[in-house]
C-alpha positions in Angstrom: 0.0 0.0 0.0 2.0 3.0 -1.0 1.5 6.7 1.3 -1.7 8.2 -0.6 -3.6 4.8 -0.1 -2.5 4.5 3.5 -3.7 8.2 4.1 -7.4 7.9 2.7 -7.7 4.5 4.5 -6.7 6.5 7.7 -9.4 8.6 7.0 -12.4 6.1 6.1 -15.4 5.8 8.2 -15.1 3.2 11.1 -15.3 -0.7 9.5 -18.3 -1.9 12.0 -17.5 -5.3 11.6 -13.9 -5.3 12.0 -15.1 -3.5 15.4 -17.1 -5.8 16.2 -14.5 -8.6 15.7 -12.2 -6.7 18.0 -14.7 -6.3 20.8 -13.0 -2.7 22.1 -14.1 -2.2 25.9 -16.4 0.5 26.3 -16.1 3.3 27.8 -18.9 4.5 30.8 -18.4 7.8 31.1 -18.7 9.5 27.7 -14.5 11.5 26.6 -14.1 15.4 25.7 -12.1 17.0 23.0 -10.0 18.0 26.6 -9.6 14.3 27.3 -7.9 13.9 23.9 -6.1 15.7 23.9 -4.7 15.4 27.3 -3.9 11.7 26.3 -2.6 12.8 23.1 -0.4 14.9 25.3 1.0 12.1 27.5 1.3 9.5 25.2 4.0 12.1 22.9 5.4 13.0 26.2 6.2 9.4 27.0 6.8 7.8 23.9 7.3 10.2 21.4 4.8 12.4 18.8 5.8 9.4 16.2 3.9 6.7 18.6 0.9 9.0 18.7 -1.5 6.9 16.2 -5.4 7.4 16.2 -5.2 3.8 17.5 -2.6 4.0 20.6 -4.4 7.2 21.0 -8.0 5.0 21.2 -6.1 2.3 23.6 -5.2 5.0 25.8 -8.5 5.9 26.0 -10.1 2.5 26.5 -12.1 3.4 24.1 -12.8 2.2 20.1 -10.8 4.4 17.4 -14.6 5.5 15.8 -15.0 7.0 19.0 -12.5 9.4 18.1 -14.2 10.3 15.2 -17.1 11.9 17.2 -14.2 14.5 18.2 -11.4 14.4 16.0 -11.8 14.6 11.7 -8.2 12.8 11.4 -5.0 12.6 12.9 -4.3 16.5 10.9 -7.4 17.7 13.0 -5.6 15.9 16.2 -2.5 17.8 15.4 -3.8 21.1 15.1 -5.7 20.9 18.6 -2.5 19.5 20.2 -0.5 22.5 19.0 -3.5 24.5 19.7 -3.4 23.6 23.5 0.8 24.3 23.8 -0.1 27.8 22.0 -2.9 28.3 24.7 0.3 28.2 27.5 2.0 30.9 25.5 2.7 34.0 27.1 1.7 37.5 25.1 3.3 40.5 26.0 1.5 44.0 25.2 3.7 45.1 22.3 6.0 47.9 23.6 7.6 49.7 20.4 11.2 50.0 22.6 11.2 46.3 23.2 10.0 45.0 20.3 13.3 42.4 19.3 13.0 40.9 23.0 9.4 40.5 22.8 9.2 38.6 19.8 12.0 36.7 21.0 10.6 36.1 24.6 7.6 34.1 22.5 10.0 32.2 20.3 11.0 31.0 23.7 8.4 29.6 25.0 7.0 28.0 22.0 10.9 26.9 21.7 9.9 25.8 25.1 6.6 24.3 25.1 8.0 21.5 21.8 10.8 20.4 23.4 8.7 19.4 26.6 6.7 17.0 23.8 9.4 15.0 22.0 8.7 15.6 18.1 5.1 17.7 18.4 7.2 19.9 16.6 6.2 18.1 13.7 2.7 18.4 13.7 3.1 22.7 13.2 5.0 21.9 9.9 2.6 22.4 6.6 -0.2 23.6 8.6 -2.9 26.2 7.8 -4.0 26.8 11.4 -7.4 27.5 12.1 -7.6 26.5 15.5 -7.8 30.0 17.5 -5.3 29.9 20.0 -2.2 29.2 17.4 -4.2 32.4 15.8 -4.2 34.2 18.7 -0.2 33.5 19.0 0.0 35.3 15.2 -2.5 37.6 15.8 0.8 39.1 18.9 3.2 38.2 17.2 2.2 40.7 14.4 1.1 43.7 16.9 4.4 43.1 18.5 6.4 43.2 14.9 4.2 46.3 13.8 4.4 48.5 16.8 8.5 48.3 16.2 7.5 49.8 12.8 8.1 46.3 10.4 6.6 46.9 7.2 3.0 44.5 7.4 4.2 42.2 4.4 7.8 41.4 6.1 6.1 41.3 9.2 3.6 38.2 8.3 6.6 36.5 6.1 8.8 36.8 9.4 6.4 34.9 11.6 5.9 32.0 9.2 9.4 31.6 9.8 10.4 32.1 13.2 7.4 29.6 13.2 9.1 27.4 10.8 12.7 27.8 12.6 11.6 27.2 16.1 9.5 23.7 14.8 12.6 22.8 12.6 14.9 23.3 15.4 13.1 21.5 18.4 12.2 18.5 15.6 16.2 17.5 14.9 16.9 18.6 18.9 13.7 15.2 19.1 15.2 13.5 16.1 18.8 13.2 17.4 18.2 12.5 21.2 15.6 9.5 19.9 18.7 8.5 17.9 21.1 8.5 20.8 18.6 6.3 22.6 17.5 3.8 20.4 20.9 3.4 18.3 23.7 4.1 21.0 25.4 6.8 18.6 25.4 9.5 20.9 29.1 9.7 20.4 28.2 11.1 16.7 27.4 14.5 17.9 30.1 15.1 20.4 31.9 17.7 19.9 35.2 16.7 21.0 34.9 14.0 17.9 33.1 16.5 15.4 36.2 18.5 16.0 38.7 15.2 16.1 37.1 14.5 12.2 37.1 17.7 11.3 40.5 18.2 12.1 41.5 14.6 10.8 40.2 15.7 7.2 43.3 16.4 4.3 43.9 20.2 4.8 45.1 20.3 1.2 41.1 19.6 0.0 39.1 21.2 3.2 41.6 24.0 4.7 38.6 25.9 6.0 37.2 23.1 7.5 40.3 21.8 9.4 41.5 25.2 10.1 38.1 26.7 11.8 37.0 23.0 13.1 36.4 24.5 16.8 34.5 27.5 15.2 32.5 24.8 13.4 31.8 22.9 16.2 31.2 25.1 18.7 27.8 26.2 21.2 26.8 24.8 24.3 22.8 24.6 24.9 20.9 26.8 22.5 23.2 29.4 21.8 22.7 28.4 17.9 18.9 28.7 18.6 19.4 32.2 20.2 22.0 33.2 17.4 20.0 32.2 14.7 16.5 33.9 16.1 18.1 36.9 16.8 20.0 36.9 13.6 17.0 36.5 11.7 15.3 39.5 14.1 18.1 41.9 13.6 17.3 41.2 9.7 13.8 42.7 9.9 15.8 46.3 10.8 17.6 45.9 7.6 14.6 45.8 5.7 
């Protein structure tokens, strides 16, 4: 079955005969959208985003997959609900023209920290056309901050998109690296000392700059690279 067929199958109406054969347990208390999101986030926090499927979520809720479709249209809809829940936890400051750079940076840092609490969940934010009101609220707040700082509306709109994308990609990369280190025991591959050794061991005639600047290429602790890139993106708005 190719990817398109698998995606189509996932969105097909429930099969009553198949469900009857599996004899799912029945909940005495109906589930709510809030419970669906809470449970989904718990699955992601403990098992990672890749483990979150509609079937896995139904099992965690002690119900059948068909019951979920009364609250969630499909996996994409669930993804938007998850990102909306995380956005609900973001605090948006009152726009200050004198501090707009620090304010927009602060929102992105909050978003980063939210994503990193749930391994791989930032994947859900990619290629999303959001309609969830909490996501729109964050977009509105970021737009207000940038406009207060004198950024042109079109530049502000595209900057928000770029910032959302960068934060999501950064967090996804960290999640993938951590999971690979846990599953494959290859943390040494990304070890700074090991990377420096490998770069400096390259033929200097072929890679003169890489061998000379191996220390700079492998530098950075914690979120230093994130901070650098974020500041670079925000400062670039001044140039325009």
